[in-house]
Every structure is written in structure tokens, then in C-alpha cells.
C-alpha positions as semicolon CSV with decimal commas, in nm:
position;residue;x (nm);y (nm);z (nm)
1;M;13,433;21,467;0,364
2;S;13,594;21,146;0,245
3;T;13,467;20,795;0,311
4;P;13,653;20,625;0,599
5;T;13,895;20,349;0,498
6;I;14,007;20,041;0,687
7;T;14,322;20,096;0,891
8;T;14,321;19,766;1,082
9;A;14,146;19,439;1,001
10;I;14,124;19,127;1,213
11;I;14,003;18,795;1,077
12;A;13,899;18,558;1,354
13;E;13,754;18,209;1,352
14;H;13,407;18,203;1,497
15;E;13,153;17,943;1,597
16;W;12,987;17,717;1,340
17;G;13,289;17,705;1,111
18;H;13,289;18,057;0,978
19;S;13,534;18,343;1,013
20;V;13,450;18,702;1,101
21;V;13,615;19,020;0,976
22;E;13,632;19,310;1,223
23;A;13,775;19,643;1,108
24;E;13,886;19,977;1,245
25;F;13,848;20,278;1,018
26;S;14,036;20,601;0,955
27;D;13,765;20,798;1,136
28;G;13,817;20,598;1,457
29;T;13,507;20,379;1,426
30;S;13,508;20,001;1,424
31;K;13,258;19,742;1,309
32;R;13,208;19,387;1,192
33;L;13,232;19,388;0,815
34;F;13,125;19,038;0,717
35;Q;13,160;18,671;0,782
36;F;13,263;18,391;0,549
37;Y;13,340;18,022;0,541
38;A;13,718;17,981;0,522
39;D;13,687;17,647;0,343
40;E;13,517;17,831;0,054
41;I;13,689;18,169;0,021
42;Q;13,995;18,336;0,177
43;F;14,100;18,686;0,280
44;T;14,405;18,838;0,443
45;E;14,399;19,133;0,678
46;Q;14,652;19,316;0,460
47;E;14,439;19,312;0,145
48;L;14,154;19,486;0,330
49;I;14,368;19,780;0,451
50;G;14,281;20,098;0,260
51;L;13,942;19,976;0,139
52;T;13,610;20,132;0,238
53;A;13,345;19,914;0,402
54;E;13,159;19,911;0,070
55;Q;13,468;19,800;-0,123
56;A;13,540;19,525;0,131
57;G;13,180;19,402;0,099
58;A;13,209;19,403;-0,280
59;L;13,533;19,202;-0,257
60;R;13,357;18,944;-0,038
61;H;13,065;18,929;-0,281
62;D;13,292;18,884;-0,583
63;R;13,486;18,602;-0,418
64;D;13,166;18,431;-0,311
65;V;13,030;18,449;-0,666
66;M;13,355;18,309;-0,807
67;Y;13,344;18,022;-0,556
68;L;12,982;17,942;-0,641
69;M;13,061;17,943;-1,013
70;S;13,357;17,707;-0,976
């Protein structure tokens, strides 16, 4: 059985200045993936399509690290 991938992602502004990423997966499930501060790092819905939840989390982590190192 293969790991579900993101088929739809929605990035929405949330309270306290952060954005939230919600995703629907190829197996029909949906969940909140992560949140981030849009003034620090950026994502687009399109770049998350096809990733697994783990890959999306790793992408968020990598961008956060790059921001903190800049």
C-alpha cells in the first residue's frame, strides 16, 4: 500500500498572524499539516500537491531552518 499524497492544499490566514495549511489526500482523508508565519517563510498550494504529509513537513522544516540561518 502506498503512502497517501496531497491532492488539494489550502493555505489560509489564521489568528495571531500565522497561516495554516490544510490538505486533502489521495486516500480521501484530510488534515491540518502545519502552520507558519507568512512574514518569515512562504508556500504555495501548488508546490504541496503530490507530496506526502512527511515530505510537506520536511519542506516546512527546511524553509524554517533556512529562514533562521539568514
